[in-house]
C-alpha positions in Angstrom: 54.3 58.9 -17.3 53.5 61.9 -19.5 57.2 64.3 -19.7 55.1 67.4 -19.4 53.7 65.8 -15.6 56.9 64.9 -14.8 58.7 68.6 -15.5 55.7 70.4 -13.8 56.7 67.4 -10.9 60.2 68.5 -10.6 59.6 72.2 -10.5 57.2 71.9 -8.1 59.5 69.5 -5.9 62.3 72.7 -6.5 60.1 75.3 -5.6 58.9 72.7 -1.8 62.5 72.3 -1.3 63.0 76.1 -1.1 60.2 76.6 1.7 61.1 73.4 3.5 64.9 75.0 3.7 63.7 78.2 4.8 61.5 77.2 7.3 64.0 74.9 8.6 66.5 77.6 9.2 64.0 80.0 10.8 63.3 77.3 13.2 66.8 76.4 14.1 67.6 80.6 14.1 65.1 80.5 16.8 67.3 77.6 19.2 69.5 79.9 20.8 72.0 77.0 21.3 72.2 77.1 17.4 74.2 80.5 18.2 76.7 78.9 20.2 80.3 78.2 18.0 79.8 74.6 19.2 76.2 74.3 17.4 77.9 76.0 14.5 81.2 73.6 14.4 78.8 70.5 14.9 76.2 71.4 11.8 79.0 72.0 9.2 80.7 68.5 10.4 77.7 67.3 10.4 76.4 68.5 7.1 80.0 68.1 5.2 79.5 64.4 6.7 76.0 63.8 4.7 77.3 65.5 1.6 80.1 63.6 1.3 78.1 60.0 1.9 75.3 61.5 -0.9 77.9 62.1 -3.3 79.9 58.8 -2.7 76.2 57.0 -3.0 75.6 59.3 -6.1 79.0 58.4 -7.9 78.6 55.0 -7.2 75.3 54.4 -8.6 76.5 56.4 -11.8 79.2 53.6 -11.9 77.0 50.7 -12.7 
């Protein structure tokens, strides 16, 4: 694949992810439940667990 096309597609992916993140953030902000301490703690725990899992997968892949 052309390196310039790969670079443009990676840039488009980064920009698109900003819009997806913003949209999800605003949608979750509309839910009254997400303003409770329980929901904030749950989202923190789930986010931490997914982050640790993803980093372990990346580190395992790099070790090959």
